[in-house]
Every structure is written in structure tokens, then in C-alpha cells.
C-alpha positions in Angstrom: -32.9 -36.2 -2.3 -31.5 -37.6 1.0 -29.4 -34.5 1.5 -32.5 -32.3 1.1 -34.4 -34.6 3.4 -31.8 -34.0 6.2 -31.6 -30.3 5.4 -35.4 -29.9 5.8 -35.4 -31.6 9.3 -32.4 -29.5 10.2 -34.3 -26.3 9.5 -37.2 -27.4 11.5 -35.4 -28.7 14.5 -32.9 -25.9 14.8 -34.9 -22.9 13.5 -35.0 -21.1 16.8 -31.7 -19.5 17.9 -31.7 -16.6 20.3 -29.1 -14.0 20.8 -27.8 -13.4 24.3 -29.5 -10.3 25.7 -31.3 -9.0 28.8 -35.0 -9.6 29.0 -37.1 -7.0 27.4 -39.2 -4.7 29.5 -41.8 -4.0 26.9 -45.4 -4.6 27.7 -47.2 -7.8 26.6 -49.4 -6.7 23.8 -51.6 -9.8 24.1 -52.3 -9.5 27.8 -52.8 -5.8 27.6 -55.7 -6.5 25.3 -57.4 -8.4 28.2 -56.3 -6.0 31.0 -60.0 -5.2 32.0 -61.3 -8.7 31.7 -58.8 -11.0 33.3 -60.0 -13.4 36.0 -58.3 -15.9 38.3 -59.0 -19.6 38.1 -58.7 -21.9 41.0 -57.3 -25.5 41.4 -59.9 -28.1 42.4 -57.8 -31.2 42.1 -54.7 -32.6 40.7 -53.3 -36.0 39.7 -49.6 -37.0 39.6 -48.6 -38.8 36.4 -45.1 -39.9 37.5 -46.5 -42.9 39.4 -48.2 -44.1 36.2 -45.0 -43.9 34.1 -45.9 -40.6 32.3 -43.0 -38.2 32.7 -43.3 -35.7 29.8 -46.9 -35.2 28.8 -47.4 -32.7 25.9 -51.1 -33.0 25.0 -54.3 -33.9 26.8 -57.9 -34.4 25.9 -60.8 -35.6 28.0 -63.2 -38.3 26.9 -65.8 -39.4 29.5 -63.8 -40.8 32.5 -60.7 -41.1 30.3 -57.9 -38.8 29.4 -55.9 -39.1 26.2 -52.3 -38.3 26.9 -49.6 -37.7 24.4 -46.0 -38.3 25.7 -42.7 -37.0 24.5 -39.5 -38.9 25.0 -41.3 -42.1 25.5 -42.0 -45.1 23.3 -45.6 -44.9 24.5 -46.6 -42.0 22.4 -50.4 -41.9 23.1 -52.0 -43.5 26.1 -55.5 -43.5 27.5 -55.7 -43.0 31.3 -58.6 -43.5 33.6 -57.6 -42.1 37.0 -60.8 -43.3 38.7 -59.9 -46.9 38.2 -56.2 -46.5 37.6 -56.4 -47.9 34.2 -54.0 -47.3 31.3 -54.3 -48.4 27.6 -51.2 -48.1 25.4 -52.6 -47.0 22.1 -49.8 -45.7 19.8 -46.2 -46.5 20.1 -43.1 -44.9 18.7 -41.2 -47.1 16.2 -41.1 -48.3 12.6 -43.5 -51.3 13.0 -47.3 -51.5 12.0 -49.3 -49.0 13.8 -46.2 -47.2 15.1 -45.1 -43.6 14.5 -41.7 -42.0 14.2 -42.3 -38.3 14.4 -45.8 -37.5 15.7 -47.5 -34.2 15.5 -50.0 -33.2 18.2 -53.3 -35.1 18.3 -56.9 -34.1 17.7 -59.8 -35.7 19.6 -63.2 -35.1 18.0 -66.5 -37.1 17.9 -65.0 -40.3 19.4 -62.0 -40.4 17.2 -58.4 -39.5 17.9 -56.3 -38.3 15.0 -52.6 -38.3 14.9 -50.2 -37.4 12.1 -46.8 -38.9 11.6 -44.6 -36.3 10.0 -41.7 -38.7 9.1 -43.9 -41.3 7.4 -46.5 -38.9 6.2 -49.4 -41.0 7.4 -52.6 -40.0 9.2 -53.9 -42.3 11.9 -57.3 -42.6 13.6 -57.9 -44.3 16.9 -61.5 -45.3 17.7 -62.0 -44.3 21.3 -65.0 -46.4 22.1 -63.7 -49.5 20.5 -60.3 -49.1 22.2 -61.8 -48.6 25.7 -64.2 -51.5 25.2 -61.4 -53.9 24.1 -58.7 -52.5 26.3 -56.5 -52.5 23.2 -56.0 -49.9 20.4 -58.4 -49.9 17.5 -56.1 -48.0 15.0 -56.3 -47.4 11.4 -54.3 -45.4 8.8 -56.7 -43.2 7.0 -54.3 -41.3 4.7 -50.9 -42.3 3.4 -49.2 -39.6 1.4 -46.3 -41.9 0.3 -45.5 -45.6 0.2 -41.9 -45.4 1.3 -39.3 -43.0 2.4 -38.0 -42.7 -1.2 -41.4 -41.5 -2.4 -41.6 -38.5 0.0 -42.1 -35.3 -1.8 -40.1 -32.7 0.1 -41.6 -29.8 -1.7 -45.0 -30.8 -0.5 -44.6 -31.7 3.2 -47.5 -31.4 5.7 -46.5 -30.9 9.4 -49.7 -30.2 11.4 -53.1 -31.6 10.4 -56.7 -30.9 11.4 -59.6 -33.1 10.3 -62.8 -31.4 9.4 -66.1 -32.5 7.9 -64.9 -31.0 4.5 -61.5 -32.5 4.5 -58.1 -32.3 6.1 -56.5 -28.9 6.7 -52.7 -28.8 7.1 -49.8 -26.5 7.8 -46.4 -27.3 6.4 -44.0 -26.6 3.5 -46.0 -26.3 0.2 -45.1 -25.1 -3.2 -48.3 -23.0 -3.1 -46.6 -20.7 -0.6 -49.4 -20.6 1.9 -49.5 -20.8 5.7 -52.1 -23.5 5.7 -54.8 -25.0 3.4 -56.9 -28.0 2.6 -55.1 -31.1 1.5 -55.6 -33.2 -1.6 -54.7 -36.9 -2.0 -51.1 -36.2 -2.9 -50.4 -34.1 0.2 -50.6 -30.7 -1.6 -53.0 -27.9 -0.6 -55.8 -27.0 -3.0 -56.6 -23.6 -1.4 -54.8 -21.7 1.3 -54.3 -18.8 3.7 -51.5 -16.4 3.1 -48.4 -16.2 5.2 -47.9 -13.6 8.0 -45.2 -11.7 6.3 -42.9 -8.9 7.7 -40.6 -6.5 5.9 -37.6 -8.7 6.7 -39.2 -11.5 4.8 -39.7 -9.6 1.6 -36.9 -11.4 -0.3 -37.1 -14.7 1.6 -37.6 -18.0 -0.2 -40.8 -20.0 0.4 -39.0 -22.6 2.7 -37.5 -20.0 4.9 -40.9 -18.4 5.4 -42.5 -21.8 6.0 -40.0 -22.6 8.8 -41.3 -19.7 10.8 -44.9 -20.9 10.5 -44.6 -24.6 11.2 -45.3 -24.2 14.9 -49.0 -23.8 14.2 -52.0 -25.3 16.0 -55.6 -25.6 14.8 -59.1 -26.0 16.2 -62.3 -26.6 14.5 -65.8 -25.5 15.9 -68.2 -28.3 16.9 -70.4 -27.5 13.8 -67.4 -27.7 11.6 -68.0 -24.2 10.1 -65.2 -22.3 11.8 -61.5 -23.0 11.7 -58.9 -21.2 13.9 -55.1 -21.2 13.4 -52.6 -19.9 15.9 -48.9 -19.3 15.7 -46.5 -20.2 18.5 -43.6 -18.0 17.4 -45.6 -14.8 16.8 -48.8 -13.5 18.4 -51.0 -14.0 15.4 -54.4 -15.8 15.0 -56.4 -16.6 11.9 -60.2 -17.0 12.1 -61.6 -18.8 9.0 -64.9 -20.0 7.7 -64.8 -23.6 6.6 -67.2 -24.7 3.9 -67.4 -27.4 1.3 -66.1 -24.9 -1.3 -63.1 -23.5 0.4 -61.5 -22.1 3.6 -61.7 -18.3 3.7 -60.1 -16.1 6.3 -62.7 -14.0 8.2 -60.2 -12.0 10.3 -56.5 -12.0 11.2 -55.9 -11.1 14.8 -52.3 -9.6 15.0 -50.9 -8.6 18.4 -47.4 -8.3 16.9 -45.1 -9.5 14.1 -42.3 -12.1 13.9 -39.1 -10.8 15.3 -36.8 -12.8 13.0 -33.9 -12.6 10.6 -31.9 -14.8 8.3 -29.2 -16.8 9.8 -25.5 -16.2 9.2 -24.1 -19.3 7.5 -20.5 -18.2 8.2 -21.4 -18.3 11.9 -23.1 -21.7 11.4 -26.5 -20.3 12.5 -29.7 -22.0 11.5 -31.4 -20.7 8.4 -33.9 -18.6 10.5 -33.0 -16.9 13.8 -35.6 -15.5 16.2 -34.7 -12.4 18.2 -34.3 -12.8 22.0 -37.1 -10.2 22.4 -39.5 -12.7 20.9 -42.1 -14.4 23.2 -43.6 -17.8 22.9 -47.2 -17.0 22.0 -50.1 -19.3 21.3 -49.5 -23.0 22.2 -52.9 -24.6 21.7 -56.5 -23.9 20.8 -59.9 -25.4 21.7 -63.0 -24.4 19.9 -66.6 -24.3 21.3 -70.0 -23.3 19.8 -69.6 -19.5 20.1 -66.1 -19.0 21.4 -62.6 -20.4 21.0 -60.0 -20.6 23.8 -56.2 -20.2 23.3 -53.4 -21.3 25.7 -51.0 -18.3 25.9 -47.5 -18.3 27.1 -45.9 -14.9 26.8 -42.5 -16.3 28.0 -39.5 -14.5 26.6 -37.2 -16.5 24.3 -34.3 -15.3 26.5 -35.9 -16.4 29.8 -34.8 -20.1 30.5 -36.3 -20.2 34.0 -39.5 -21.8 32.7 -40.0 -23.8 29.5 -41.5 -21.5 26.9 -44.5 -23.9 26.3 -45.6 -23.9 29.9 -48.5 -21.3 30.1 -50.6 -19.6 32.8 -53.2 -17.9 30.7 -56.2 -19.1 28.7 -57.7 -16.5 26.4 -61.3 -16.5 25.3 -62.2 -15.0 21.9 -65.4 -14.8 19.9 -65.4 -15.9 16.2 -66.0 -12.2 15.4 -62.4 -11.8 16.9 -63.4 -10.0 20.1 -61.2 -10.4 23.1 -63.8 -11.7 25.6 -61.9 -12.9 28.8 -58.6 -14.0 30.1 -58.2 -16.7 32.7 -55.1 -16.6 34.9 -54.1 -20.1 36.0 -52.4 -20.6 39.4 -50.4 -23.5 37.8 -48.7 -23.5 34.5 -49.8 -26.0 31.8 -48.7 -27.0 28.3 -52.0 -28.4 27.0 -55.7 -28.3 28.0 -59.2 -29.3 27.4 -62.5 -27.6 28.4 -65.7 -29.4 29.4 -68.7 -28.2 31.6 -67.0 -25.0 32.9 -63.9 -27.0 33.9 -60.4 -26.8 32.5 -58.3 -29.9 32.4 -54.7 -29.0 32.1 -51.5 -31.0 31.9 -47.9 -30.0 32.7 -44.4 -31.6 32.8 -42.8 -28.8 34.8 -41.7 -29.1 37.5 -43.4 -32.5 37.7 -45.9 -34.4 35.4 -49.4 -33.7 36.6 -53.0 -33.1 35.5 -54.8 -30.1 37.0 -58.5 -29.5 37.3 -59.3 -25.8 37.3 -62.7 -24.2 38.1 -63.9 -21.4 35.8 -67.1 -19.6 36.3 -68.9 -18.3 33.1 -66.9 -20.0 30.5 
């Protein structure tokens, strides 16, 4: 069991290997769909995070005067930051103690609660924002625990990215059901699910190999809870779903291109799954509003190391009918964002950690 445990993490951590080749000259199929409806955003303000000890921010969400910031490569995993009063509250730390996480997935802030999933310990935590701000100390509870110890972990049913909805928790991961994502039950399995995005190269692949290509998924749930959107980071594919008490059902799948991927060569000591250098980093994050959803798009080639693939300069606006509505070109690259009152709040770690405030008309 331990060998399988290490093998699973090896697949996920080393699943992307790019061959050496020149950068592709092909057109970007995603941005081409917004060619006649792309608009420039402008920077209104920015805040340096380095002076506050935040050097590698990877997620941001705004809550009143506060920002929730998720940090990578820091023991202070999640912090609340009030730039107006220069206040910081350390909320979730990395570690093995009570209230600590080992391998956090991205967080979700909704209706005054911040949700964070620890992949390693398979526990789902909830931070009460109002109570935390009022006390100046974290008000944190574990709402779901899929195992009681590392020995109890079921490696055949392993959630990786979670999204809380009014009808239950939706997850992406490795499941025996052989689905891209679905609604979780108490044991960490999915009860209904959405099919994988398969290519001809995957026709004889095993479930785990396919799952590795889909683990870089992000979710967003509409404010009324009735629409769920999933996006892939390693292929330009979106899934727009209805979310009801009975089930999750895919309304439409928006496909701008397929996975450019092959099996790894074991004799060459390659990872199990190898992405072609012509691949592009695609959709890095989603935010959902009442009538539209917004996707942070990279388009950076896997073979281009001049800029981190997750740093993006486009936000794309879609309707729930899957129409391409608008594209917003950002003058500064960001890796995570939030939208409130026609303003975009973006965070970046490259070339320096900073929050940007962008002005957008007609969001």
C-alpha cells in the first residue's frame, strides 16, 4: 500500500514532461474565438506583498476590506490581509498538528466561509471569515474527514480538488468510477459524474493514467448554486453543468482543442504521462457570477520558460449557454483573481509578489 501511495504522488507531481522543441507558431484557438470582442483593462492600484512576508501567493479572494491569500512554499498557508490597516491574520498553517494541512488544494470563498482541502490527510476544512476577523484568530473546523489515519487512505478513491455546493461537495480526482469529476459521498467516492475528455491516444489507457491528465482542474459554482463550471489547466476544455439536488448534469462542453499527450517511456525513465511541448497552459481559475462566468486564461506554451505557465494576462467571459462574450487583456500578468463591482483583484508572484486592482467597464 505504501509503494502505491508513493507511486500515486509521483504520477501527480511529475506528470508533465515536455520534449525539447521550438515554440509552435500555430494560432491560439481560445483567443481566436474572442478576436472581435477583446478589450484592454487598466491598472488602478497595486500593493506589494513582499513587505508583508508573502512571497509566493497562488490564490486570492476578496472579503470586504480583507483579502484571503493562499501562499505556496510557506508554513503560513492561508492568511487574511487588510491593506487599509496593514493587518494580517494567520489562519491555516502547514504541518501535521491540529488545524494544519500538509498538501493543500486551492481554496474556495463563498458566503462568508473559506473552504480548503488537504489532499494528503483527505480532510476538508472550513474557516469562518466573520468570526476569524472579529477575534483576530482563526475560527477553523474540519467538516469532512475521509480517513482516520494515513493507513486508512483509499488510494483507489482519492479526491484532489473540491468545490462546496448547496447540494453537496463536488470533486475531481482519481476514482474507480472513471469520471472527470462528480459529487462525493461520505467515503470519498463519487455517486454521479461527468465523463473524461478522451482523445484517440487514450483509447487503451488505464483509469489512473487518464485521471492524471485531469487532476489540474478548477471549479466555480454560481451564486444561486444551480450552475457548476469545471476547467482544465492542461487542455483548453470547459464543462458547464447544471447542479440540482438529484444530480450534476453536463449542459455543454466547450472544447477549443484536445490534450496533446502520450504515454511515457519507462525505459527512458519518463513519467507515466508526457505532455507535448506544443501544449499550452490553458484555464487556471474560474469565478462565477449570476449570468456569466469568468476564466483566467494563460495560453503560455509548455516549451516557453520565460514566464511561469500559470501567470496569465487574459480573463475570458462566458455565458452559461457557452457563448464567448468578451475577453479582457490585462496589462499585468496574474495567477489568481476575484471580481467585485466591475473591479478585478489579481495576485501575482512574478516578477514580484503583488496585488493588482484592474478597472473593467461592463463586466
